Structure formats: C-alpha cells, structure tokens
C-alpha atoms as one frame of an Amber mdcrd trajectory, in Angstrom:
protein
  33.306  -8.386 -14.994  34.380 -12.006 -15.232  34.266 -12.335 -11.431  30.590
 -11.338 -11.387  29.734 -14.312 -13.600  31.963 -16.936 -11.995  31.217 -16.214
  -8.331  27.498 -17.173  -8.430  28.308 -20.297 -10.433  30.976 -21.307  -7.933
  28.627 -20.765  -4.980  25.904 -22.883  -6.612  28.328 -25.722  -7.369  29.721
 -25.753  -3.841  26.281 -25.637  -2.212  24.991 -28.440  -4.431  27.932 -30.647
  -3.451  27.401 -30.045   0.276  23.648 -30.549   0.096  23.945 -33.895  -1.681
  26.179 -35.476   0.982  24.340 -37.539   3.594  26.295 -37.201   6.867  26.180
 -40.076   9.363  23.962 -39.480  12.378  26.676 -39.992  15.043  28.922 -37.102
  13.874  29.189 -33.752  15.664  27.320 -30.890  13.981  30.550 -29.028  13.115
  31.744 -32.046  11.109  28.586 -32.550   9.044  29.267 -32.295   5.317  32.981
 -33.076   5.616  34.215 -35.726   3.153  35.859 -38.901   4.422  39.631 -39.285
   4.451  40.656 -40.375   0.904  43.048 -43.164   1.963  40.894 -44.629   4.738
  41.763 -48.242   3.842  45.492 -47.581   4.425  45.074 -45.389   7.517  46.955
 -46.795  10.523  45.121 -47.271  13.794  46.934 -46.155  16.955  50.189 -44.169
  17.263  53.184 -44.068  14.928  56.305 -41.933  14.309  57.029 -40.325  10.963
  60.391 -38.860   9.891  61.855 -37.114   6.858  65.542 -36.544   6.137  66.560
 -32.919   5.604  69.482 -31.897   3.384  70.578 -28.322   2.793  73.491 -26.455
   1.273  74.722 -22.979   2.138  77.912 -21.430   0.722  78.857 -20.182   4.195
  78.267 -23.356   6.194  78.492 -25.981   3.416  76.231 -29.018   3.766  73.586
 -29.297   6.468  71.929 -32.562   7.460  69.034 -33.224   9.802  65.814 -35.065
  10.483  62.335 -33.606  10.695  59.511 -35.664  12.105  56.427 -35.950  14.216
  54.467 -38.457  16.308  50.913 -39.052  15.066  47.997 -40.275  17.202  45.200
 -41.664  14.978  42.970 -43.221  17.608  40.701 -46.233  17.157  38.593 -47.210
  14.121  35.589 -47.313  16.482  35.849 -43.536  16.989  33.331 -41.507  14.950
  36.031 -39.029  13.835  38.449 -41.716  12.545  36.900 -41.722   9.042  36.844
 -37.927   8.707  39.912 -36.483  10.480  43.418 -37.149   9.096  44.689 -37.593
  12.685  43.605 -36.822  16.254  46.845 -35.329  17.606  50.309 -34.694  16.223
  53.473 -33.756  18.111
C-alpha cells in the first residue's frame, strides 16, 4: 500500500530533476541529462597511477600484505566528456 503512494511521487521528482537540467549542445545524446563530476576543479588532466595498501589477517596464514591499484586515463579538459565522466579508461 505504501509503495503505491511513494512510487508515483518518486517518478515525478526524478522526471522534474532531469527536465530542468539544460545539457550542453556538444554532448552525445546518451549523455544528455547527466550531472557534472562533483569534484571537477580537483580533477587531474592526463594519466596517473593510484594505489591502496591492503592488510589482512587469517588465523591459518597470519598476516597478509599487498597493494591494490589502477592506472587512470582522464584525457584532456578540452574533451566534451571530461566534465561528465569520472575517467575515460582505467586499468
């Protein structure tokens, strides 16, 4: 019963938010209505590595140490997708 009341309200709120956004004209059609990346001012242009230390404990093997990471390709600020996509490629 509660779902019948909240679903239409949720649909109206979501549609109103999408309709009010004015997408730039140079974006692909599949990207229209997508919000910009929240930390655009701090976003790095180009390619950079990112790593995170991993620590684990298992009673059978004791302590486990490692590194997890990836290489991120952001592209150029001149690219139309730079403002909207968090990254172009990630390995």
